[in-house]
Phi, psi and omega in degrees: 000126180245130179251113182303140181300332181293347183274357177226159181244176179301329179294336182272345184291146181230107177289154177293324181215146182229082180284337181296316180297320177297316180298320181303323181285337184252357194308309184298314181293320180295312183295325176297316180295319180292324178295322178297322178294318178300319180293325181281337184063022177261081190271338183226130179055035180269191181302326180297324180291314179297322179296315179296319180302317180295318181294317184287323176300315179296320180298317183281346179080032179235173184276326189225141172231131176246110181284145185218176184274352177190163174292328177299316178297323179299314178297319179299311182292329177301315180290322176298318181293338176264006177059035173281135185206198183305137180089347180271164176236146177231125182271131179207194180248158176266353177268080185193166169292144191297345179302330178302316180283324179307314184301320178296317179293324181301327181269004177086007180271174182251124173285134176243119188261137174240160184282168182256162171288134186291341181261311181283331178071018176241177185312127182276110181303331180291342179260353190288311190298325181294340182271351183276131179232175176300342180273350183294130182239349180194162176234133178239093171284150181244126175277086191282137176063012184097001179263120178297143174293166181280084194287332179299311180294319180295313182293327178297318179291317179300316180294323180297328182257002179067038184250138175285150177246131174247118177279124169271096184254029185301336181244020192228036180296106179095354177296150180234149175228120183051042173084359180245142183287147174307137183112348181258006188253343180246172175294328178220149171228148185233134181237150171249143174242033174307146189309329183278353182290163177304323170244097187244141176279181173258049183159208179272154176184158178198175178203150172246130177238152184194162170258001184264113184296325181291323177293317179299316181296318181291320178297320179296323177291313183298324182291341184242053176064022179055042179277125171279326167210166189304125178073014173240124190235119186270342178203178178290126181237189186218162171260084185246023185287147172275138178277158187295328178301313182295320180297319180296315178298316183294324177296321177294313182293328183301328179296337183257354191300314182298319178294319178295318179296320178298320178295321177296318178300318179296318179294320178298318179295325178297314175303313183299317180297320184283333186250003189298335181262009180272176178272355177290139175279121184262156176294146183274155172252138182239136182292337181273356186222152169245102177287141180255013166050055168302323174226143170251107192246118173263167177233136176207140178294342180259033187311308186293322178292318179295316181298318179298317180293322176297319177298318178299332180271006178083020181248118180275142177225180176215166177234114180237084019217149186283335181223121182293157186300322185292344178254007176289147181302325182297339182244022179298332182294344179283343173086013178288149179235160173302134182101347181291326179233077191298323181290316177301312183295323178294319179296319179298328181282338188244348189287141177215119181271122179272158178303132173204126177195160188302328184273000182294124183283155177297328179297319180289323176298317178298323178294315178301312181298320180298316179296318179298318180291323176295321178296320180302316179295318181295316181291328177294318180293328182277344186293000000 
């Protein structure tokens, strides 16, 4: 089904994400905060950074937050702090942004991928234990699309084998599992503040959180060239510091995060209500979790045709993710083949992320749903 561009106006267009509208509401407060940093000349690891770390640790319900320049760096330092290295294995999922695997490779370890649960779309605890070997040194579940992984089952297996758990919470700022916020279930949790995240910086940013003081201290050292004191370096370190501008922006945005997440939950429910009788596979809601809907992902075997038709109708979408990590060219040396992770591979072939953000109007959601339902009829007739 092709919808001529002349059939819709700018009022009908639906962007995948609208950061401009969010900025307009925060503009005065943000610019004031950035000006204060410029006046202070404390651009790196200054008071704004320490303030954000305290605020985010309290928000997540943990003792320590180490701010960093990206979520990828957070995952890397998490593994360094657990002394994972060459010859070791780390179990994770292939249904994730590739940074999860990069961090494992950065420390010289081997990523071992397990399949996901077809409904929750996160690491399947029933597949986990078979992937654990004497070389396994950590487990990294991923809270995908804002949905927490099934942490009770994962942690039970981890405890049985004496393995630390690192939560990849890059898409789960404020999500809860059994009443507790993401970040409280592993020895370490890692967040990304990439601009498109529910809590996004105006550039790159990330954080590592933990209740372990020794891990927090080591992460703080490693992010700053592993300095024990200025110009004295006890091990190989990195320049992974968060700049003060990003910390200031994040502190401002953090005050709004719960309200924004509530708005996303409302928008997700609206999509579900409008599409529940369609043939599209919709994301599930779980009574044990509060998903914060970083992405609202439907599944359809006609994904590419549907996406193209939506684009023709002025509706932007995204695909998270078109090729699973275990089949990426960068990891061909691991020897995985198509069919090894069937649930993951099926989701990659069918997933389509619909527009979702706190400012998205119900009228625009109705428009997206209407086009999807019209497409469903058209594709049925053509089948």
